[in-house]
C-alpha positions as CSV (number, residue, x, y, z in Angstrom):
1,M,-209.0,250.7,74.6
2,K,-209.6,247.8,72.2
3,Y,-207.9,247.7,68.8
4,V,-209.6,246.1,65.9
5,L,-207.5,244.8,63.0
6,N,-208.5,245.9,59.5
7,P,-209.4,242.8,57.4
8,N,-208.3,244.5,54.2
9,L,-204.9,245.3,55.7
10,S,-204.4,241.7,56.8
11,R,-205.3,240.4,53.3
12,K,-202.8,242.8,51.7
13,N,-200.0,241.6,54.1
14,K,-200.7,238.0,53.2
15,A,-200.7,238.8,49.5
16,L,-197.4,240.8,49.9
17,K,-195.8,237.9,51.7
18,A,-197.0,235.4,49.1
19,F,-195.6,237.6,46.3
20,F,-192.3,238.0,48.1
21,L,-192.0,234.2,48.6
22,D,-192.9,233.5,45.0
23,F,-190.4,236.1,43.9
24,M,-187.6,234.5,46.0
25,Y,-188.5,231.0,44.8
26,G,-188.3,232.2,41.2
27,I,-184.9,233.8,41.8
28,I,-183.6,230.7,43.5
29,K,-185.0,228.5,40.7
30,M,-183.5,230.7,38.0
31,V,-180.1,230.7,39.8
32,M,-180.2,226.9,40.2
33,T,-181.2,226.4,36.6
34,F,-178.4,228.6,35.5
35,M,-175.8,227.1,37.9
36,K,-176.9,223.5,37.4
37,P,-174.4,222.7,34.6
38,Y,-171.6,224.3,36.5
39,V,-172.5,222.4,39.7
40,Q,-172.4,219.2,37.7
41,L,-169.0,220.1,36.2
42,A,-167.7,221.0,39.7
43,L,-168.9,217.7,41.1
44,M,-167.2,215.6,38.4
45,P,-163.7,215.9,40.0
46,L,-165.1,215.1,43.4
47,I,-167.0,212.1,42.1
48,G,-164.0,210.9,40.2
49,A,-161.8,211.2,43.3
50,L,-164.3,209.2,45.3
51,I,-164.6,206.5,42.7
52,G,-160.8,206.3,42.3
53,W,-160.2,206.1,46.1
54,G,-163.0,203.6,46.6
55,T,-161.8,201.4,43.7
56,N,-158.3,201.1,45.2
57,V,-159.6,200.5,48.7
58,L,-161.8,197.7,47.3
59,A,-158.9,196.3,45.3
60,I,-156.7,196.2,48.4
61,K,-159.4,194.5,50.4
62,L,-159.8,191.9,47.6
63,I,-156.1,191.0,48.0
64,F,-157.0,189.5,51.4
65,R,-160.7,188.9,51.3
66,P,-162.7,186.7,51.2
67,L,-160.5,184.4,53.2
68,N,-162.4,181.3,52.1
69,P,-163.7,180.5,48.6
70,V,-167.1,182.0,47.9
71,K,-169.1,180.6,45.0
72,I,-171.4,182.8,43.0
73,P,-174.1,180.4,41.6
74,I,-175.4,182.6,38.8
75,L,-172.0,183.5,37.4
76,G,-170.5,180.1,38.2
77,I,-167.3,181.6,39.5
78,E,-165.4,181.3,42.8
79,L,-164.0,184.3,44.6
80,Q,-161.2,184.2,47.1
81,G,-158.6,186.8,48.1
82,L,-155.2,186.7,46.3
83,I,-153.2,186.0,49.5
84,P,-155.4,183.2,50.8
85,R,-155.5,181.5,47.4
86,R,-151.7,181.8,46.8
87,R,-150.4,181.6,50.3
88,F,-148.4,178.4,49.8
89,D,-146.8,179.8,46.6
90,L,-146.1,183.0,48.4
91,S,-144.4,181.3,51.4
92,R,-142.3,179.2,49.1
93,S,-141.2,182.2,47.0
94,I,-140.3,184.2,50.2
95,G,-138.3,181.3,51.5
96,E,-136.4,180.8,48.2
97,A,-135.7,184.6,47.9
98,L,-134.5,184.7,51.5
99,E,-132.1,181.7,51.1
100,Y,-130.8,182.3,47.6
101,E,-130.9,186.1,47.2
102,I,-130.9,187.6,50.7
103,I,-129.0,185.5,53.2
104,S,-127.6,182.0,53.5
105,P,-126.4,179.9,56.4
106,E,-122.8,180.7,55.5
107,E,-123.4,184.4,55.7
108,I,-125.1,184.0,59.1
109,I,-122.2,182.1,60.5
110,D,-119.7,184.6,59.0
111,R,-121.5,187.4,60.7
112,L,-121.5,185.5,64.0
113,T,-117.8,184.7,63.7
114,N,-116.2,187.9,62.4
115,A,-112.7,189.0,63.7
116,K,-114.0,190.6,66.8
117,A,-116.3,187.8,67.7
118,R,-113.6,185.2,67.0
119,S,-111.1,186.8,69.4
120,E,-113.8,187.0,72.1
121,I,-114.8,183.3,71.5
122,I,-111.2,182.1,71.6
123,K,-110.6,184.1,74.8
124,Y,-113.7,182.6,76.4
125,I,-112.7,179.1,75.3
126,R,-109.2,179.6,76.8
127,E,-110.6,180.8,80.1
128,L,-113.1,178.0,80.3
129,I,-110.6,175.2,79.5
130,V,-107.9,176.6,81.9
131,K,-110.5,176.8,84.6
132,R,-111.8,173.2,84.0
133,V,-108.2,171.8,83.9
134,D,-107.3,173.5,87.1
135,E,-110.5,172.2,88.8
136,K,-110.0,168.6,87.5
137,L,-106.3,168.1,88.3
138,P,-105.9,166.0,91.4
139,A,-105.2,167.8,94.6
140,F,-102.1,165.9,95.4
141,I,-100.3,167.5,92.4
142,P,-98.0,170.3,93.6
143,S,-99.3,173.7,92.9
144,G,-96.2,174.8,91.0
145,F,-96.5,171.8,88.6
146,K,-100.3,172.4,88.3
147,D,-99.7,176.0,87.3
148,S,-97.2,174.9,84.7
149,I,-99.7,172.5,83.2
150,V,-102.4,175.2,83.2
151,N,-100.1,177.8,81.7
152,F,-98.9,175.3,79.0
153,I,-102.5,174.6,77.9
154,G,-103.3,178.3,77.9
155,D,-100.3,179.1,75.8
156,M,-101.2,176.3,73.3
157,I,-104.6,177.7,72.9
158,D,-103.1,181.2,72.3
159,R,-100.8,179.9,69.6
160,N,-103.3,177.6,67.9
161,G,-106.6,179.1,68.8
162,T,-107.2,180.8,65.4
163,E,-106.5,177.6,63.5
164,I,-108.7,175.5,65.8
165,F,-111.4,178.1,65.5
166,D,-111.3,178.1,61.7
167,E,-111.5,174.3,61.7
168,I,-114.5,174.4,64.0
169,K,-116.1,177.1,61.9
170,T,-115.7,175.1,58.7
171,T,-117.3,172.1,60.4
172,I,-120.2,174.2,61.6
173,V,-120.7,175.7,58.1
174,Q,-120.8,172.3,56.6
175,K,-123.3,171.0,59.2
176,A,-125.4,174.1,58.7
177,K,-125.6,173.6,54.9
178,E,-126.7,170.1,55.5
179,Q,-129.1,170.5,58.3
180,L,-130.3,174.2,58.3
181,D,-132.8,174.7,55.6
182,L,-133.7,178.4,55.8
183,K,-136.1,178.1,52.9
184,Q,-138.2,175.4,54.5
185,L,-137.9,177.1,57.9
186,V,-139.4,180.3,56.6
187,E,-142.0,178.5,54.5
188,D,-143.2,176.4,57.4
189,K,-143.4,179.5,59.7
190,I,-145.5,181.5,57.2
191,N,-147.8,178.5,56.5
192,S,-148.3,178.0,60.3
193,L,-149.9,181.5,60.5
194,D,-153.7,181.5,60.0
195,L,-155.0,183.8,57.3
196,E,-156.0,186.6,59.6
197,Q,-152.6,186.7,61.2
198,L,-151.0,186.7,57.7
199,E,-153.2,189.5,56.6
200,E,-152.4,191.5,59.8
201,L,-148.7,190.9,59.2
202,I,-148.7,192.1,55.6
203,I,-150.8,195.1,56.4
204,R,-148.5,196.1,59.3
205,L,-145.4,195.8,57.1
206,S,-146.9,197.7,54.1
207,K,-149.4,200.0,55.8
208,R,-147.8,203.2,54.5
209,E,-147.6,201.9,50.9
210,L,-151.2,200.6,50.9
211,K,-152.4,204.0,52.2
212,Q,-150.4,205.7,49.4
213,I,-152.1,203.5,46.8
214,E,-155.5,204.5,48.2
215,V,-154.7,208.2,48.1
216,L,-153.2,207.9,44.6
217,G,-156.4,206.4,43.4
218,G,-158.3,209.4,44.7
219,V,-155.8,211.9,43.1
220,I,-155.9,210.1,39.7
221,G,-159.7,210.0,39.9
222,F,-159.8,213.7,40.7
223,F,-157.7,214.7,37.7
224,I,-159.7,212.4,35.4
225,G,-162.8,214.2,36.7
226,I,-161.3,217.6,35.8
227,I,-160.5,216.4,32.3
228,Q,-164.1,215.1,31.9
229,A,-165.5,218.4,33.2
230,L,-163.3,220.4,30.7
231,I,-164.4,218.2,27.8
232,S,-168.0,218.5,28.8
233,Y,-167.8,222.2,29.2
234,F,-166.2,222.9,25.8
235,L,-168.1,220.3,23.8
236,L,-171.5,220.6,25.4
């Protein structure tokens, strides 16, 4: 048996579908028209957060980049990152702060020659001298007399070791003050790094703080966006 479609029924179905689609389109359009201001208000905090975060990310990048000066012909200005431009001033300031405010050659020597270290050093010197004297004394000297000499030297070091050590320490401190320039040492070390190594070093040391600055920019931008949305809602 062969079925034949009724042309009138097919046209009615098409008209019904068209009416339904037009009706749904009208509903969606009406909803969108009604919700458009609220959508815009809702997007303001998100856009503000994106702008705040992006601005801080860009600002952090501009601390290091560009590494080499870049001239902008139209504006007649030269762009270069803060660290590359001021690296020599930075290294000099770090060296001065390290030597004058953080640590000095005297403090380094004091740490290396505290009471515990002093006793260990004197003990080591005593053992070393006694051993060398025992080895260098001629073999024909009687062992008893040799032991007396060795013991006498050891006892002398025990009695005067602290005084001798303090004199040596004073001499070392004086030589260190004359010859050990921590400021110049740090400055030369920083200046010996190329710009990319210096950038990597600073980022590694302050990665957490830089990330907090980026996030803080997004948070501030988000709240500014909320304030803008509230102002727009009540005024407009």
